[in-house]
C-alpha positions as CSV (number, residue, x, y, z in Angstrom):
1,M,22.1,-0.9,-8.6
2,F,19.7,-3.8,-8.6
3,I,17.6,-4.6,-5.5
4,D,15.5,-7.7,-5.1
5,M,13.2,-8.7,-2.2
6,R,14.8,-11.7,-0.4
7,G,12.5,-14.7,0.0
8,S,9.7,-13.4,-2.1
9,T,9.0,-16.7,-3.9
10,R,8.7,-18.6,-0.6
11,M,6.5,-15.8,0.7
12,A,4.2,-15.9,-2.4
13,E,3.8,-19.7,-2.0
14,K,2.2,-19.2,1.4
15,R,0.0,-16.1,0.7
16,L,-2.9,-15.1,-1.4
17,P,-2.0,-13.2,-4.6
18,F,-3.6,-10.0,-3.3
19,D,-1.6,-10.2,-0.1
20,T,1.6,-10.9,-2.0
21,M,1.1,-7.9,-4.3
22,F,0.3,-5.7,-1.3
23,I,3.6,-6.6,0.4
24,I,5.6,-6.2,-2.8
25,N,4.1,-2.8,-3.5
26,R,5.0,-1.7,0.0
27,F,8.6,-2.9,-0.6
28,V,8.9,-1.1,-4.0
29,T,7.5,2.1,-2.5
30,A,9.9,2.1,0.5
31,V,13.0,1.2,-1.6
32,S,12.1,3.7,-4.3
33,S,11.8,6.4,-1.7
34,G,15.2,5.6,-0.2
35,I,16.8,5.6,-3.7
36,E,15.3,9.0,-4.5
37,Q,16.4,10.5,-1.1
38,A,19.9,9.4,-1.8
39,G,20.0,11.1,-5.2
40,G,19.2,8.1,-7.4
41,Q,16.5,7.3,-9.9
42,P,14.4,4.1,-9.9
43,N,14.5,3.0,-13.5
44,Q,12.9,-0.4,-14.0
45,F,10.6,-2.5,-11.9
46,V,10.5,-6.3,-12.6
47,G,8.4,-8.3,-10.2
48,D,9.9,-7.6,-6.8
49,G,13.1,-6.2,-8.3
50,I,14.2,-2.6,-8.9
51,L,16.9,-1.3,-11.1
52,A,18.2,2.1,-9.9
53,L,20.5,4.6,-11.6
54,F,22.9,6.8,-9.8
55,G,25.3,9.4,-11.0
56,L,23.1,10.9,-13.7
57,D,24.2,14.4,-12.5
58,A,27.2,13.4,-10.4
59,T,30.7,12.2,-10.6
60,P,31.4,8.4,-10.5
61,A,32.6,8.8,-6.9
62,A,29.5,10.7,-5.8
63,A,27.3,8.1,-7.6
64,S,28.9,5.3,-5.6
65,R,28.3,7.3,-2.4
66,Q,24.7,7.8,-3.4
67,A,24.2,4.1,-4.0
68,I,25.7,3.3,-0.6
69,D,23.5,5.9,1.1
70,A,20.4,4.4,-0.6
71,L,21.2,1.0,0.9
72,A,21.8,2.6,4.3
73,Q,18.4,4.5,4.0
74,D,16.7,1.2,3.2
75,R,18.1,-0.5,6.2
76,R,16.9,2.4,8.5
77,Q,13.4,2.1,7.1
78,R,13.0,-1.6,8.2
């Protein structure tokens, strides 16, 4: 699954670089936590995007459920 922060370019245009990085780091930390709690593994970080892997030790059906659970976890943390 790939997750990207919505509106980050617009946000970065209005803030100092330090503030932008602080916000992105908080986003990456929260999303990574939700991914891991759902049984996934954050794999790559590019800017404000995260590539997560699911199903490393699960069936394809369970992996799909894990990815959906990770999205639900992220929505609860907002």
